[in-house]
HTML snippet that shows the backbone in 3Dmol.js (N, CA, C, O; Angstrom):
<script src="https://3Dmol.org/build/3Dmol-min.js"></script>
<div id="view" style="width:600px;height:400px;position:relative"></div>
<script>
const pdb = `
ATOM      1  N   UNK A   1     -31.021   4.905  29.241  1.00  0.00           N
ATOM      2  CA  UNK A   1     -29.811   3.777  28.555  1.00  0.00           C
ATOM      3  C   UNK A   1     -29.288   4.278  27.685  1.00  0.00           C
ATOM      4  O   UNK A   1     -28.062   4.181  27.646  1.00  0.00           O
ATOM      5  N   UNK A   2     -29.637   4.647  27.157  1.00  0.00           N
ATOM      6  CA  UNK A   2     -28.796   5.070  25.245  1.00  0.00           C
ATOM      7  C   UNK A   2     -28.619   6.287  25.639  1.00  0.00           C
ATOM      8  O   UNK A   2     -27.902   6.663  24.712  1.00  0.00           O
ATOM      9  N   UNK A   3     -28.729   7.198  26.317  1.00  0.00           N
ATOM     10  CA  UNK A   3     -27.761   8.240  26.680  1.00  0.00           C
ATOM     11  C   UNK A   3     -27.130   8.086  27.002  1.00  0.00           C
ATOM     12  O   UNK A   3     -26.139   8.208  26.283  1.00  0.00           O
ATOM     13  N   UNK A   4     -26.925   7.667  28.357  1.00  0.00           N
ATOM     14  CA  UNK A   4     -26.005   6.770  29.018  1.00  0.00           C
ATOM     15  C   UNK A   4     -24.417   6.676  27.834  1.00  0.00           C
ATOM     16  O   UNK A   4     -23.326   7.246  27.786  1.00  0.00           O
ATOM     17  N   UNK A   5     -25.336   5.325  26.823  1.00  0.00           N
ATOM     18  CA  UNK A   5     -23.758   4.728  27.287  1.00  0.00           C
ATOM     19  C   UNK A   5     -23.837   5.359  25.821  1.00  0.00           C
ATOM     20  O   UNK A   5     -22.884   4.667  25.464  1.00  0.00           O
ATOM     21  N   UNK A   6     -24.178   6.139  24.560  1.00  0.00           N
ATOM     22  CA  UNK A   6     -23.380   7.299  24.104  1.00  0.00           C
ATOM     23  C   UNK A   6     -22.746   7.736  24.080  1.00  0.00           C
ATOM     24  O   UNK A   6     -21.831   7.981  23.294  1.00  0.00           O
ATOM     25  N   UNK A   7     -23.363   8.261  25.955  1.00  0.00           N
ATOM     26  CA  UNK A   7     -22.020   9.493  26.397  1.00  0.00           C
ATOM     27  C   UNK A   7     -21.167   8.884  26.574  1.00  0.00           C
ATOM     28  O   UNK A   7     -20.195   9.485  26.118  1.00  0.00           O
ATOM     29  N   UNK A   8     -20.788   7.660  27.138  1.00  0.00           N
ATOM     30  CA  UNK A   8     -19.954   6.693  27.776  1.00  0.00           C
ATOM     31  C   UNK A   8     -18.524   7.064  26.415  1.00  0.00           C
ATOM     32  O   UNK A   8     -17.423   7.612  26.360  1.00  0.00           O
ATOM     33  N   UNK A   9     -19.595   6.256  25.424  1.00  0.00           N
ATOM     34  CA  UNK A   9     -18.855   5.921  24.251  1.00  0.00           C
ATOM     35  C   UNK A   9     -17.721   7.316  23.520  1.00  0.00           C
ATOM     36  O   UNK A   9     -16.532   7.299  23.202  1.00  0.00           O
ATOM     37  N   UNK A  10     -18.913   8.546  23.470  1.00  0.00           N
ATOM     38  CA  UNK A  10     -18.540   9.581  23.157  1.00  0.00           C
ATOM     39  C   UNK A  10     -17.373  10.081  24.307  1.00  0.00           C
ATOM     40  O   UNK A  10     -16.430  10.872  24.331  1.00  0.00           O
ATOM     41  N   UNK A  11     -17.793   9.469  24.901  1.00  0.00           N
ATOM     42  CA  UNK A  11     -16.128  10.503  26.102  1.00  0.00           C
ATOM     43  C   UNK A  11     -15.264   9.797  25.950  1.00  0.00           C
ATOM     44  O   UNK A  11     -14.163  10.333  25.819  1.00  0.00           O
ATOM     45  N   UNK A  12     -15.308   8.842  25.915  1.00  0.00           N
ATOM     46  CA  UNK A  12     -14.065   7.578  25.628  1.00  0.00           C
ATOM     47  C   UNK A  12     -13.332   7.887  24.178  1.00  0.00           C
ATOM     48  O   UNK A  12     -12.124   8.122  24.155  1.00  0.00           O
ATOM     49  N   UNK A  13     -14.145   7.875  22.941  1.00  0.00           N
ATOM     50  CA  UNK A  13     -13.164   8.223  22.149  1.00  0.00           C
ATOM     51  C   UNK A  13     -12.431   8.971  22.155  1.00  0.00           C
ATOM     52  O   UNK A  13     -11.213   8.896  21.997  1.00  0.00           O
ATOM     53  N   UNK A  14     -13.654  10.539  22.502  1.00  0.00           N
ATOM     54  CA  UNK A  14     -13.127  11.616  22.696  1.00  0.00           C
ATOM     55  C   UNK A  14     -11.396  11.885  23.603  1.00  0.00           C
ATOM     56  O   UNK A  14     -10.541  12.737  23.361  1.00  0.00           O
ATOM     57  N   UNK A  15     -11.402  10.506  24.925  1.00  0.00           N
ATOM     58  CA  UNK A  15     -10.444  10.350  25.703  1.00  0.00           C
ATOM     59  C   UNK A  15      -9.212  10.428  24.750  1.00  0.00           C
ATOM     60  O   UNK A  15      -8.430  11.370  24.619  1.00  0.00           O
ATOM     61  N   UNK A  16      -9.219   9.007  24.001  1.00  0.00           N
ATOM     62  CA  UNK A  16      -8.708   8.241  22.943  1.00  0.00           C
ATOM     63  C   UNK A  16      -7.773   9.171  22.256  1.00  0.00           C
ATOM     64  O   UNK A  16      -6.578   9.294  22.526  1.00  0.00           O
ATOM     65  N   UNK A  17      -8.291   9.674  21.540  1.00  0.00           N
ATOM     66  CA  UNK A  17      -8.195  10.910  20.795  1.00  0.00           C
ATOM     67  C   UNK A  17      -6.973  11.930  20.684  1.00  0.00           C
ATOM     68  O   UNK A  17      -6.040  12.234  19.940  1.00  0.00           O
ATOM     69  N   UNK A  18      -7.774  12.380  22.310  1.00  0.00           N
ATOM     70  CA  UNK A  18      -6.987  13.831  22.426  1.00  0.00           C
ATOM     71  C   UNK A  18      -5.026  13.028  23.340  1.00  0.00           C
ATOM     72  O   UNK A  18      -3.822  13.196  23.149  1.00  0.00           O
ATOM     73  N   UNK A  19      -5.654  12.453  23.997  1.00  0.00           N
ATOM     74  CA  UNK A  19      -4.764  11.729  24.747  1.00  0.00           C
ATOM     75  C   UNK A  19      -3.642  10.891  24.548  1.00  0.00           C
ATOM     76  O   UNK A  19      -3.372   9.872  25.185  1.00  0.00           O
ATOM     77  N   UNK A  20      -2.905  11.481  23.463  1.00  0.00           N
ATOM     78  CA  UNK A  20      -2.337  10.057  23.232  1.00  0.00           C
ATOM     79  C   UNK A  20      -0.698  10.163  23.521  1.00  0.00           C
ATOM     80  O   UNK A  20      -0.133  11.242  23.698  1.00  0.00           O
ATOM     81  N   UNK A  21      -0.003   8.828  23.541  1.00  0.00           N
ATOM     82  CA  UNK A  21       1.359   9.245  23.398  1.00  0.00           C
ATOM     83  C   UNK A  21       2.169   8.493  23.186  1.00  0.00           C
ATOM     84  O   UNK A  21       2.074   7.288  23.417  1.00  0.00           O
ATOM     85  N   UNK A  22       3.437   9.242  22.547  1.00  0.00           N
ATOM     86  CA  UNK A  22       4.398   8.901  21.401  1.00  0.00           C
ATOM     87  C   UNK A  22       4.552   7.783  21.764  1.00  0.00           C
ATOM     88  O   UNK A  22       4.082   7.451  22.852  1.00  0.00           O
ATOM     89  N   UNK A  23       5.363   6.718  20.841  1.00  0.00           N
ATOM     90  CA  UNK A  23       5.706   5.521  21.525  1.00  0.00           C
ATOM     91  C   UNK A  23       6.713   5.110  20.133  1.00  0.00           C
ATOM     92  O   UNK A  23       6.260   5.454  19.041  1.00  0.00           O
ATOM     93  N   UNK A  24       8.146   4.338  20.156  1.00  0.00           N
ATOM     94  CA  UNK A  24       8.613   4.271  20.143  1.00  0.00           C
ATOM     95  C   UNK A  24       8.483   2.382  19.464  1.00  0.00           C
ATOM     96  O   UNK A  24       8.942   1.381  20.014  1.00  0.00           O
ATOM     97  N   UNK A  25       7.781   2.453  18.272  1.00  0.00           N
ATOM     98  CA  UNK A  25       7.917   1.251  17.480  1.00  0.00           C
ATOM     99  C   UNK A  25       8.354   0.519  17.242  1.00  0.00           C
ATOM    100  O   UNK A  25       8.056  -0.664  17.075  1.00  0.00           O
ATOM    101  N   UNK A  26       9.687   1.426  17.130  1.00  0.00           N
ATOM    102  CA  UNK A  26      10.880   0.313  15.951  1.00  0.00           C
ATOM    103  C   UNK A  26      12.094  -0.200  16.723  1.00  0.00           C
ATOM    104  O   UNK A  26      12.153   0.500  17.733  1.00  0.00           O
ATOM    105  N   UNK A  27      13.178  -1.168  16.730  1.00  0.00           N
ATOM    106  CA  UNK A  27      14.021  -1.236  16.470  1.00  0.00           C
ATOM    107  C   UNK A  27      14.990   0.137  16.869  1.00  0.00           C
ATOM    108  O   UNK A  27      14.229   1.061  17.155  1.00  0.00           O
ATOM    109  N   UNK A  28      15.950   0.413  16.939  1.00  0.00           N
ATOM    110  CA  UNK A  28      16.878   1.585  17.190  1.00  0.00           C
ATOM    111  C   UNK A  28      17.192   1.444  15.929  1.00  0.00           C
ATOM    112  O   UNK A  28      17.488   2.423  15.246  1.00  0.00           O
ATOM    113  N   UNK A  29      17.166  -0.090  15.329  1.00  0.00           N
ATOM    114  CA  UNK A  29      18.640   0.237  14.233  1.00  0.00           C
ATOM    115  C   UNK A  29      17.580   0.353  12.852  1.00  0.00           C
ATOM    116  O   UNK A  29      18.037   0.920  11.859  1.00  0.00           O
ATOM    117  N   UNK A  30      16.099  -0.215  12.801  1.00  0.00           N
ATOM    118  CA  UNK A  30      15.450   0.416  12.294  1.00  0.00           C
ATOM    119  C   UNK A  30      14.573   1.809  12.040  1.00  0.00           C
ATOM    120  O   UNK A  30      13.780   2.225  11.195  1.00  0.00           O
ATOM    121  N   UNK A  31      15.182   2.279  13.264  1.00  0.00           N
ATOM    122  CA  UNK A  31      14.027   4.079  13.550  1.00  0.00           C
ATOM    123  C   UNK A  31      15.525   4.376  12.186  1.00  0.00           C
ATOM    124  O   UNK A  31      15.277   4.735  11.034  1.00  0.00           O
ATOM    125  N   UNK A  32      16.820   4.144  12.659  1.00  0.00           N
ATOM    126  CA  UNK A  32      18.066   5.103  12.661  1.00  0.00           C
ATOM    127  C   UNK A  32      18.063   5.665  10.850  1.00  0.00           C
ATOM    128  O   UNK A  32      18.398   6.716  10.302  1.00  0.00           O
ATOM    129  N   UNK A  33      17.330   3.951  10.201  1.00  0.00           N
ATOM    130  CA  UNK A  33      17.408   3.829   8.989  1.00  0.00           C
ATOM    131  C   UNK A  33      16.659   4.130   8.366  1.00  0.00           C
ATOM    132  O   UNK A  33      16.838   3.919   7.167  1.00  0.00           O
ATOM    133  N   UNK A  34      15.439   4.767   8.783  1.00  0.00           N
ATOM    134  CA  UNK A  34      14.578   4.882   8.598  1.00  0.00           C
ATOM    135  C   UNK A  34      14.355   6.902   8.341  1.00  0.00           C
ATOM    136  O   UNK A  34      13.819   7.578   7.463  1.00  0.00           O
ATOM    137  N   UNK A  35      14.942   7.161   9.363  1.00  0.00           N
ATOM    138  CA  UNK A  35      15.133   8.242   9.541  1.00  0.00           C
ATOM    139  C   UNK A  35      16.214   9.792   8.461  1.00  0.00           C
ATOM    140  O   UNK A  35      16.040  10.968   8.143  1.00  0.00           O
ATOM    141  N   UNK A  36      17.758   8.194   8.231  1.00  0.00           N
ATOM    142  CA  UNK A  36      18.979   9.152   7.707  1.00  0.00           C
ATOM    143  C   UNK A  36      18.120   8.492   6.273  1.00  0.00           C
ATOM    144  O   UNK A  36      18.799   9.087   5.437  1.00  0.00           O
ATOM    145  N   UNK A  37      16.949   7.556   5.294  1.00  0.00           N
ATOM    146  CA  UNK A  37      16.942   7.376   4.138  1.00  0.00           C
ATOM    147  C   UNK A  37      15.687   8.632   4.255  1.00  0.00           C
ATOM    148  O   UNK A  37      15.750   9.193   3.161  1.00  0.00           O
ATOM    149  N   UNK A  38      15.328   8.855   4.526  1.00  0.00           N
ATOM    150  CA  UNK A  38      14.337   9.467   4.113  1.00  0.00           C
ATOM    151  C   UNK A  38      14.524  11.289   4.136  1.00  0.00           C
ATOM    152  O   UNK A  38      13.957  12.113   3.419  1.00  0.00           O
ATOM    153  N   UNK A  39      15.843  11.573   5.580  1.00  0.00           N
ATOM    154  CA  UNK A  39      16.189  12.755   5.375  1.00  0.00           C
ATOM    155  C   UNK A  39      17.447  12.529   4.005  1.00  0.00           C
ATOM    156  O   UNK A  39      17.317  13.480   3.235  1.00  0.00           O
ATOM    157  N   UNK A  40      18.348  11.758   3.623  1.00  0.00           N
ATOM    158  CA  UNK A  40      18.386  11.954   1.892  1.00  0.00           C
ATOM    159  C   UNK A  40      18.145  11.219   1.064  1.00  0.00           C
ATOM    160  O   UNK A  40      18.841  10.415   0.444  1.00  0.00           O
ATOM    161  N   UNK A  41      16.418  11.658   1.001  1.00  0.00           N
ATOM    162  CA  UNK A  41      16.332  11.252  -0.223  1.00  0.00           C
ATOM    163  C   UNK A  41      15.472  10.195  -0.312  1.00  0.00           C
ATOM    164  O   UNK A  41      14.337  10.329  -0.769  1.00  0.00           O
ATOM    165  N   UNK A  42      15.966   9.013   0.136  1.00  0.00           N
ATOM    166  CA  UNK A  42      15.358   7.337   0.188  1.00  0.00           C
ATOM    167  C   UNK A  42      14.024   7.128  -0.168  1.00  0.00           C
ATOM    168  O   UNK A  42      13.511   6.878   0.923  1.00  0.00           O
ATOM    169  N   UNK A  43      13.376   7.088  -0.780  1.00  0.00           N
ATOM    170  CA  UNK A  43      11.864   6.320  -1.062  1.00  0.00           C
ATOM    171  C   UNK A  43      11.830   5.672  -0.915  1.00  0.00           C
ATOM    172  O   UNK A  43      10.653   5.362  -1.103  1.00  0.00           O
ATOM    173  N   UNK A  44      13.034   3.805  -0.202  1.00  0.00           N
ATOM    174  CA  UNK A  44      12.518   3.017   0.183  1.00  0.00           C
ATOM    175  C   UNK A  44      12.222   3.110   1.746  1.00  0.00           C
ATOM    176  O   UNK A  44      11.407   2.493   2.432  1.00  0.00           O
ATOM    177  N   UNK A  45      12.865   3.784   1.975  1.00  0.00           N
ATOM    178  CA  UNK A  45      11.753   4.044   3.746  1.00  0.00           C
ATOM    179  C   UNK A  45      11.073   4.418   3.730  1.00  0.00           C
ATOM    180  O   UNK A  45      10.864   4.772   4.890  1.00  0.00           O
ATOM    181  N   UNK A  46      10.180   4.770   3.029  1.00  0.00           N
ATOM    182  CA  UNK A  46       8.984   5.009   2.168  1.00  0.00           C
ATOM    183  C   UNK A  46       7.654   4.632   3.076  1.00  0.00           C
ATOM    184  O   UNK A  46       7.026   5.111   4.020  1.00  0.00           O
ATOM    185  N   UNK A  47       7.604   3.187   1.987  1.00  0.00           N
ATOM    186  CA  UNK A  47       7.415   2.105   2.170  1.00  0.00           C
ATOM    187  C   UNK A  47       7.645   1.148   4.213  1.00  0.00           C
ATOM    188  O   UNK A  47       6.978   0.212   4.655  1.00  0.00           O
ATOM    189  N   UNK A  48       8.376   1.633   4.657  1.00  0.00           N
ATOM    190  CA  UNK A  48       8.608   1.119   6.006  1.00  0.00           C
ATOM    191  C   UNK A  48       6.525   1.006   6.746  1.00  0.00           C
ATOM    192  O   UNK A  48       5.658   0.391   7.368  1.00  0.00           O
ATOM    193  N   UNK A  49       6.729   1.590   6.356  1.00  0.00           N
ATOM    194  CA  UNK A  49       5.077   2.280   7.000  1.00  0.00           C
ATOM    195  C   UNK A  49       4.588   1.174   6.819  1.00  0.00           C
ATOM    196  O   UNK A  49       4.313   0.344   7.685  1.00  0.00           O
ATOM    197  N   UNK A  50       4.387   1.060   5.203  1.00  0.00           N
ATOM    198  CA  UNK A  50       3.620   0.785   4.547  1.00  0.00           C
ATOM    199  C   UNK A  50       3.558  -0.881   4.937  1.00  0.00           C
ATOM    200  O   UNK A  50       2.483  -1.465   4.803  1.00  0.00           O
ATOM    201  N   UNK A  51       4.338  -1.355   5.252  1.00  0.00           N
ATOM    202  CA  UNK A  51       4.788  -2.802   5.104  1.00  0.00           C
ATOM    203  C   UNK A  51       4.958  -3.246   6.764  1.00  0.00           C
ATOM    204  O   UNK A  51       5.042  -4.468   6.885  1.00  0.00           O
ATOM    205  N   UNK A  52       5.016  -2.574   7.915  1.00  0.00           N
ATOM    206  CA  UNK A  52       4.379  -2.442   9.077  1.00  0.00           C
ATOM    207  C   UNK A  52       2.896  -2.610   9.034  1.00  0.00           C
ATOM    208  O   UNK A  52       2.156  -3.545   9.340  1.00  0.00           O
ATOM    209  N   UNK A  53       2.697  -1.424   8.563  1.00  0.00           N
ATOM    210  CA  UNK A  53       0.678  -2.028   7.955  1.00  0.00           C
ATOM    211  C   UNK A  53       0.069  -3.539   7.328  1.00  0.00           C
ATOM    212  O   UNK A  53      -0.768  -4.414   7.548  1.00  0.00           O
ATOM    213  N   UNK A  54       0.883  -3.236   6.622  1.00  0.00           N
ATOM    214  CA  UNK A  54       0.658  -5.102   6.033  1.00  0.00           C
ATOM    215  C   UNK A  54       0.615  -6.138   6.571  1.00  0.00           C
ATOM    216  O   UNK A  54      -0.162  -7.047   6.279  1.00  0.00           O
ATOM    217  N   UNK A  55       1.887  -6.165   7.900  1.00  0.00           N
ATOM    218  CA  UNK A  55       2.532  -6.932   8.248  1.00  0.00           C
ATOM    219  C   UNK A  55       1.013  -7.434   9.608  1.00  0.00           C
ATOM    220  O   UNK A  55       0.531  -8.563   9.691  1.00  0.00           O
ATOM    221  N   UNK A  56       0.618  -6.288  10.420  1.00  0.00           N
ATOM    222  CA  UNK A  56      -0.521  -6.027  11.402  1.00  0.00           C
ATOM    223  C   UNK A  56      -1.483  -6.999  11.041  1.00  0.00           C
ATOM    224  O   UNK A  56      -1.766  -8.132  11.430  1.00  0.00           O
ATOM    225  N   UNK A  57      -2.101  -5.845   9.769  1.00  0.00           N
ATOM    226  CA  UNK A  57      -2.997  -6.522   9.094  1.00  0.00           C
ATOM    227  C   UNK A  57      -3.640  -8.055   8.833  1.00  0.00           C
ATOM    228  O   UNK A  57      -4.826  -8.383   8.795  1.00  0.00           O
ATOM    229  N   UNK A  58      -2.310  -8.954   8.651  1.00  0.00           N
ATOM    230  CA  UNK A  58      -2.365 -10.131   7.703  1.00  0.00           C
ATOM    231  C   UNK A  58      -3.288 -10.754   9.121  1.00  0.00           C
ATOM    232  O   UNK A  58      -4.491 -10.778   8.863  1.00  0.00           O
ATOM    233  N   UNK A  59      -3.050 -11.104  10.121  1.00  0.00           N
ATOM    234  CA  UNK A  59      -3.356 -11.998  11.126  1.00  0.00           C
ATOM    235  C   UNK A  59      -5.274 -11.794  11.280  1.00  0.00           C
ATOM    236  O   UNK A  59      -6.143 -12.660  11.386  1.00  0.00           O
ATOM    237  N   UNK A  60      -5.382 -10.225  11.231  1.00  0.00           N
ATOM    238  CA  UNK A  60      -7.179 -10.291  11.383  1.00  0.00           C
ATOM    239  C   UNK A  60      -7.464 -10.752  10.279  1.00  0.00           C
ATOM    240  O   UNK A  60      -8.173 -11.753  10.179  1.00  0.00           O
ATOM    241  N   UNK A  61      -6.913 -10.046   9.125  1.00  0.00           N
ATOM    242  CA  UNK A  61      -7.335 -10.747   8.274  1.00  0.00           C
ATOM    243  C   UNK A  61      -7.842 -12.081   7.986  1.00  0.00           C
ATOM    244  O   UNK A  61      -8.883 -12.433   7.432  1.00  0.00           O
ATOM    245  N   UNK A  62      -6.596 -12.939   8.630  1.00  0.00           N
ATOM    246  CA  UNK A  62      -7.234 -14.429   8.148  1.00  0.00           C
ATOM    247  C   UNK A  62      -8.326 -14.598   9.475  1.00  0.00           C
ATOM    248  O   UNK A  62      -9.445 -14.706   8.974  1.00  0.00           O
ATOM    249  N   UNK A  63      -8.418 -14.658  10.910  1.00  0.00           N
ATOM    250  CA  UNK A  63      -9.467 -13.890  11.936  1.00  0.00           C
ATOM    251  C   UNK A  63     -10.897 -14.689  11.296  1.00  0.00           C
ATOM    252  O   UNK A  63     -11.646 -15.659  11.407  1.00  0.00           O
ATOM    253  N   UNK A  64     -10.526 -13.125  10.363  1.00  0.00           N
ATOM    254  CA  UNK A  64     -12.170 -13.037  10.348  1.00  0.00           C
ATOM    255  C   UNK A  64     -12.527 -13.710   9.203  1.00  0.00           C
ATOM    256  O   UNK A  64     -13.715 -13.945   8.983  1.00  0.00           O
ATOM    257  N   UNK A  65     -11.503 -14.114   8.307  1.00  0.00           N
ATOM    258  CA  UNK A  65     -12.162 -15.536   7.257  1.00  0.00           C
ATOM    259  C   UNK A  65     -12.100 -16.526   7.925  1.00  0.00           C
ATOM    260  O   UNK A  65     -12.949 -17.321   7.520  1.00  0.00           O
ATOM    261  N   UNK A  66     -11.400 -17.014   8.957  1.00  0.00           N
ATOM    262  CA  UNK A  66     -11.891 -18.242   9.374  1.00  0.00           C
ATOM    263  C   UNK A  66     -13.402 -18.514  10.101  1.00  0.00           C
ATOM    264  O   UNK A  66     -14.303 -19.352  10.070  1.00  0.00           O
ATOM    265  N   UNK A  67     -13.137 -17.508  10.633  1.00  0.00           N
ATOM    266  CA  UNK A  67     -14.534 -16.210  11.707  1.00  0.00           C
ATOM    267  C   UNK A  67     -15.252 -16.649  10.187  1.00  0.00           C
ATOM    268  O   UNK A  67     -14.642 -15.824   9.507  1.00  0.00           O
ATOM    269  N   UNK A  68     -15.626 -16.963   9.760  1.00  0.00           N
ATOM    270  CA  UNK A  68     -16.749 -16.725   8.206  1.00  0.00           C
ATOM    271  C   UNK A  68     -16.886 -17.809   7.641  1.00  0.00           C
ATOM    272  O   UNK A  68     -17.871 -18.150   6.986  1.00  0.00           O
ATOM    273  N   UNK A  69     -15.757 -18.539   7.880  1.00  0.00           N
ATOM    274  CA  UNK A  69     -16.084 -19.463   7.494  1.00  0.00           C
ATOM    275  C   UNK A  69     -16.529 -20.934   8.269  1.00  0.00           C
ATOM    276  O   UNK A  69     -16.806 -21.964   7.655  1.00  0.00           O
ATOM    277  N   UNK A  70     -16.530 -20.819   9.415  1.00  0.00           N
ATOM    278  CA  UNK A  70     -16.211 -21.591  10.078  1.00  0.00           C
ATOM    279  C   UNK A  70     -18.309 -21.429  10.968  1.00  0.00           C
ATOM    280  O   UNK A  70     -18.936 -22.067  11.813  1.00  0.00           O
ATOM    281  N   UNK A  71     -18.603 -20.156  10.037  1.00  0.00           N
ATOM    282  CA  UNK A  71     -20.313 -19.574  10.618  1.00  0.00           C
ATOM    283  C   UNK A  71     -21.135 -20.325  10.052  1.00  0.00           C
ATOM    284  O   UNK A  71     -22.001 -21.064  10.520  1.00  0.00           O
ATOM    285  N   UNK A  72     -20.690 -20.010   8.555  1.00  0.00           N
ATOM    286  CA  UNK A  72     -21.351 -20.454   7.681  1.00  0.00           C
ATOM    287  C   UNK A  72     -21.698 -22.017   7.554  1.00  0.00           C
ATOM    288  O   UNK A  72     -22.816 -22.438   7.260  1.00  0.00           O
ATOM    289  N   UNK A  73     -20.127 -23.129   7.925  1.00  0.00           N
ATOM    290  CA  UNK A  73     -19.762 -23.548   8.077  1.00  0.00           C
ATOM    291  C   UNK A  73     -21.971 -24.959   9.235  1.00  0.00           C
ATOM    292  O   UNK A  73     -22.988 -25.647   9.151  1.00  0.00           O
ATOM    293  N   UNK A  74     -20.728 -24.066  10.153  1.00  0.00           N
ATOM    294  CA  UNK A  74     -21.742 -24.636  11.544  1.00  0.00           C
ATOM    295  C   UNK A  74     -23.285 -23.968  12.049  1.00  0.00           C
ATOM    296  O   UNK A  74     -23.902 -24.115  13.104  1.00  0.00           O
ATOM    297  N   UNK A  75     -23.484 -23.472  11.270  1.00  0.00           N
ATOM    298  CA  UNK A  75     -24.775 -22.387  11.693  1.00  0.00           C
ATOM    299  C   UNK A  75     -25.649 -23.344  11.751  1.00  0.00           C
ATOM    300  O   UNK A  75     -25.394 -24.413  11.198  1.00  0.00           O
ATOM    301  N   UNK A  76     -27.296 -23.080  12.682  1.00  0.00           N
ATOM    302  CA  UNK A  76     -27.997 -23.423  11.891  1.00  0.00           C
ATOM    303  C   UNK A  76     -29.010 -23.748  10.610  1.00  0.00           C
ATOM    304  O   UNK A  76     -28.955 -22.856   9.764  1.00  0.00           O
ATOM    305  N   UNK A  77     -29.413 -24.226  10.467  1.00  0.00           N
ATOM    306  CA  UNK A  77     -30.367 -24.262   9.901  1.00  0.00           C
ATOM    307  C   UNK A  77     -31.843 -24.304  10.260  1.00  0.00           C
ATOM    308  O   UNK A  77     -32.380 -24.481  11.353  1.00  0.00           O
ATOM    309  N   UNK A  78     -32.484 -24.042   8.754  1.00  0.00           N
ATOM    310  CA  UNK A  78     -34.019 -24.701   9.302  1.00  0.00           C
ATOM    311  C   UNK A  78     -34.587 -25.737   9.428  1.00  0.00           C
ATOM    312  O   UNK A  78     -35.577 -25.568   8.716  1.00  0.00           O
ATOM    313  N   UNK A  79     -34.616 -26.144   9.600  1.00  0.00           N
ATOM    314  CA  UNK A  79     -35.171 -27.853  10.020  1.00  0.00           C
ATOM    315  C   UNK A  79     -36.373 -28.704  10.885  1.00  0.00           C
ATOM    316  O   UNK A  79     -36.243 -29.064  12.055  1.00  0.00           O
ATOM    317  N   UNK A  80     -37.360 -28.898  10.183  1.00  0.00           N
ATOM    318  CA  UNK A  80     -38.355 -30.038   9.909  1.00  0.00           C
ATOM    319  C   UNK A  80     -37.813 -30.829  10.695  1.00  0.00           C
ATOM    320  O   UNK A  80     -36.848 -31.320  10.108  1.00  0.00           O
ATOM    321  N   UNK A  81     -37.932 -31.346  12.017  1.00  0.00           N
ATOM    322  CA  UNK A  81     -38.792 -32.477  12.223  1.00  0.00           C
ATOM    323  C   UNK A  81     -40.207 -33.419  12.456  1.00  0.00           C
ATOM    324  O   UNK A  81     -41.373 -33.619  12.795  1.00  0.00           O
ATOM    325  N   UNK A  82     -38.922 -33.767  11.938  1.00  0.00           N
ATOM    326  CA  UNK A  82     -41.538 -34.962  11.965  1.00  0.00           C
ATOM    327  C   UNK A  82     -41.332 -35.763  12.890  1.00  0.00           C
ATOM    328  O   UNK A  82     -40.527 -36.691  12.966  1.00  0.00           O
ATOM    329  N   UNK A  83     -42.305 -35.274  13.815  1.00  0.00           N
ATOM    330  CA  UNK A  83     -42.099 -36.774  15.623  1.00  0.00           C
ATOM    331  C   UNK A  83     -43.187 -36.508  15.888  1.00  0.00           C
ATOM    332  O   UNK A  83     -43.707 -35.400  16.024  1.00  0.00           O
ATOM    333  N   UNK A  84     -43.646 -37.607  15.989  1.00  0.00           N
ATOM    334  CA  UNK A  84     -45.238 -38.104  16.303  1.00  0.00           C
ATOM    335  C   UNK A  84     -46.001 -37.386  17.143  1.00  0.00           C
ATOM    336  O   UNK A  84     -45.342 -36.770  17.981  1.00  0.00           O
ATOM    337  N   UNK A  85     -47.022 -37.271  17.197  1.00  0.00           N
ATOM    338  CA  UNK A  85     -47.607 -36.075  18.616  1.00  0.00           C
ATOM    339  C   UNK A  85     -48.536 -37.253  19.088  1.00  0.00           C
ATOM    340  O   UNK A  85     -49.765 -37.270  19.164  1.00  0.00           O
ATOM    341  N   UNK A  86     -47.877 -37.958  19.302  1.00  0.00           N
ATOM    342  CA  UNK A  86     -47.785 -39.632  20.712  1.00  0.00           C
ATOM    343  C   UNK A  86     -47.237 -38.641  21.729  1.00  0.00           C
ATOM    344  O   UNK A  86     -46.454 -37.704  21.573  1.00  0.00           O
ATOM    345  N   UNK A  87     -47.838 -39.084  22.778  1.00  0.00           N
ATOM    346  CA  UNK A  87     -47.223 -38.903  23.978  1.00  0.00           C
ATOM    347  C   UNK A  87     -45.682 -39.983  24.550  1.00  0.00           C
ATOM    348  O   UNK A  87     -45.937 -41.122  24.942  1.00  0.00           O
ATOM    349  N   UNK A  88     -44.453 -39.589  24.542  1.00  0.00           N
ATOM    350  CA  UNK A  88     -44.054 -40.883  25.084  1.00  0.00           C
ATOM    351  C   UNK A  88     -43.633 -40.517  26.579  1.00  0.00           C
ATOM    352  O   UNK A  88     -43.886 -39.459  27.157  1.00  0.00           O
ATOM    353  N   UNK A  89     -42.764 -41.888  27.207  1.00  0.00           N
ATOM    354  CA  UNK A  89     -42.730 -42.053  28.703  1.00  0.00           C
ATOM    355  C   UNK A  89     -41.463 -41.720  28.414  1.00  0.00           C
ATOM    356  O   UNK A  89     -40.998 -41.604  27.280  1.00  0.00           O
ATOM    357  N   UNK A  90     -40.835 -41.546  29.553  1.00  0.00           N
ATOM    358  CA  UNK A  90     -39.016 -41.192  29.615  1.00  0.00           C
ATOM    359  C   UNK A  90     -38.691 -42.857  30.777  1.00  0.00           C
ATOM    360  O   UNK A  90     -37.524 -43.206  30.956  1.00  0.00           O
ATOM    361  N   UNK A  91     -39.525 -43.436  31.237  1.00  0.00           N
ATOM    362  CA  UNK A  91     -39.194 -44.254  32.539  1.00  0.00           C
ATOM    363  C   UNK A  91     -39.836 -45.681  31.677  1.00  0.00           C
ATOM    364  O   UNK A  91     -39.856 -46.780  32.232  1.00  0.00           O
TER     365      UNK A  91
END
`;
const viewer = $3Dmol.createViewer("view");
viewer.addModel(pdb, "pdb");
viewer.setStyle({}, {cartoon: {color: "spectrum"}});
viewer.zoomTo();
viewer.render();
</script>
């Protein structure tokens, strides 16, 4: 079972890495400005990709922080219950 799972994961990662498609992820104006800036030697447009990655990472970081805080606040702790060993009846 473990060998099949490992083979499937390895095959999936290989397919993802080998068969990627190029996509236009910027609007036309941003794309033209970035291309023209790089051609003209402008270094300001080099930070465009870093800015996009920064904006992409912030929601994931916030979700992780909220998840860790929620886990630490609401996880069950080891609590000893001191109950009597007498039988009780629900009727």
